[in-house]
Residue, then its C-alpha position, 0 to 999 in steps of 0.5 A: x500500500x502507498x502512504x497518503x502523501x505518496x498517493x497525493x504526490x502521484x495524483x498531483x503529478x498528472x494535474x496542471x492548472x487550467x489554461x488562463x482565460x479573460x474573465x469578466x470581473x463579475x465572474x472572477x471571484x475566487x479565481x487565481x490571477x494569471x498575470x499582473x494587473x496594472x493601473x490604467x490611470x491614477x487613483x484618484x485620477x483627478x483632485x476631488x473633495x473629501x467633504x461636502x462644503x465649499x472649495x476656497x483659497x485657504x488664505x481667504x478664510x484663515x481668519x474666519x470665526x463664529x464672531x467674525x465670519x468671512x463672506x464669499x461669493x459662490x460662483x459655481x455649484x459642483x456636484x459629483x460627476x460634473x467638471x468645474x467651469x470657473x476658477x476660484x479667485x480672491x473673495x470667491x468660493x464654489x459649492x462642492x459635493x464629496x467626490x466632485x473635482x476641485x476647481x482651479x484656484x482652490x486649495x482647500x475645502x471648508x466643510x458645510x458644517x462650518x458655514x451657513x450653507x448659503x447661496x449665492x453668498x456663503x458665510x464661513x465660520x472656521x478656517x478651511x481644512x485640507x479635505x482634498x484627495x490629490x491625484x494618485x495619492x492612492x495608486x499611481x498610473x501604471x502601478x502594479x496593483x495586483x500580482x500574478x497568483x493573487x486570489x480575486x476577492x471582492x476587495x481586489x475586484x473593486x480595485x481592478x474596476x477602479x483602475x480601469x479593468x472590466x476583465x482580467x486574465x485568470x485561471x477559470x474554476x474547473x467544471x467537475x462531473x460527479x457520478x454516484x454509482x450503485x444499484x442500491x442508491x436513490x436520489x435524496x428524499x425519495x422513499x427507500x425500498x428494502x436494501x436501498x440507501x440515499x445518495x449522500x455522496x452526490x450532494x455532499x461532494x457537490x456542495x463541497x466542490x461549489x464551496x471551492x468555487x468549482x462548477x458542478x454537473x451531478x449525474x443522476x445515480x448510475x446503476x451497476x450497469x457497465x454499459x450505462x456507466x461507460x456511456x455516462x463517463x464518455x459523455x462527461x469526458x468530452x466536456x468537463x475538466x475533472x470527473x469524480x466517481x464514488x463507489x465501485x472501487x473495492x474488491x467486490x464482485x459488482x464493483x462496476x467502476x473498476x470494471x469499466x475504467x480498466x477498459x476505457x481509460x488509463x486509470x490506476x486503482x490503489x490501496x492507500x494506507x489510510x482509514x477511512x478511505x483505503x480504496x482509491x483510483x485516479x487516471x485519465x479518460x478518453x481522447x481528451x485525457x480528462x482527469x478522473x478520480x475514483x472515491x470509495x462509496x462510503x460517505x465518511x470515506x468519500x468526504x475524508x478522501x475529498x479533503x485529503x486528495x480532491x481539494x488539493x487537485x481542485x486547487x491545482x486546477x485553479x492555479x493555487x500554489x501549495x498542495x498540502x491538505x493539512x491546516x496546521x497543528x493541534x493539541x490532542x485533548x484526550x488519550x485515544x488509540x489508533x490502529x497500526x500501519x495506517x494513517x487515521x483521519x479522526x473526526x474531532x471537535x475543538x475544545x479550545x482556541x488558545x492553544x488550539x486543542x481538539x478531542x475525538x467525537x463519537x464512534x469512528x466507524x466509517x459508516x457513522x454520519x452523525x459524528x461526521x456532521x458534528x466534526x469540526x476537524x480531522x485529526x491526522x494520526x501517523x501510521x506508526x502511532x498506536x496511541x495518542x496521548x492528551x497533549x500530543x501535537x497532531x496535524x489536522x484538517x480544519x473542516x470549519x475553514x474558509x472554503x478556499 
């Protein structure tokens, strides 16, 4: 058997970032930039007012006070979006709104609260403050504002828009097909006949993938029929960036995924020294060499496999750097045993944040969904460790983390 890290390394060796495309800003959230973004103009691109008030010459109102206000002739009204047509000279002012361009001749803004708000003559009751946003004080023209490799957030998208871009070159989010296999499966919510179970994996993986930004096609449940499965796989291979199957990869007589893929694609089926999730498979399918990952059918095994292997693959397709599934280290809050020779992914909950501490929760059987729903992390117990003692430090996968 291979270790989980060996398996992940071999899996990622066959995965490359998706080719960059020009994406509209509205569609680029969560995507990774494929080239630097430069400012097409300065920010601000013109001197503008930081306050509602009056644009003045500061020297004209230096002696203004409540007792002895300075009276100025208002020569113009400048709302945001307009452009001044007159110059402020001795004894004059222009009423101005926040964001509006500062007229020639003015070097300060008097806040409207420090005036009587008058038109066409204004009384100024205090000296003017600065309150002018100068050209380029935020960003200079041609400055690199976002670097290649940055993940596009709402904040970075706002910056790209402000400096003149409607789109950027980025790695697109992958289109992923999920295929749940098994004659025992029915769509969630439908009544169960004897021997049937709901397709948990399909919806669970769909949500997990969407949280990562992937676009998802989820096939209806595919029965254990080699002809039907082969057709579904070939259809998806033409259109998607990745195929994920669940079920049918163990040693059973009806493990159809193994049977079909052995003839259709270059797929390797592996036994990985981990628990849960030992049976795994990956490779390519069809003339397009579409990557395919085959996960075990047990829902707990499928989710653990998703966190350990699929999440790093999605990140690689998206152009992210780094492939580790670990979220760092955590202190064990309790003593517990672990089977020998396999890396254990133990469902746990956090009991303290400072220091970060976690304790196993519920039974650890691979069929226990109740405990999985309550889990906040997966403790990663090395294969050579048979007993974890309270206070030991373990790597972990944070199930609460930001999806990206």
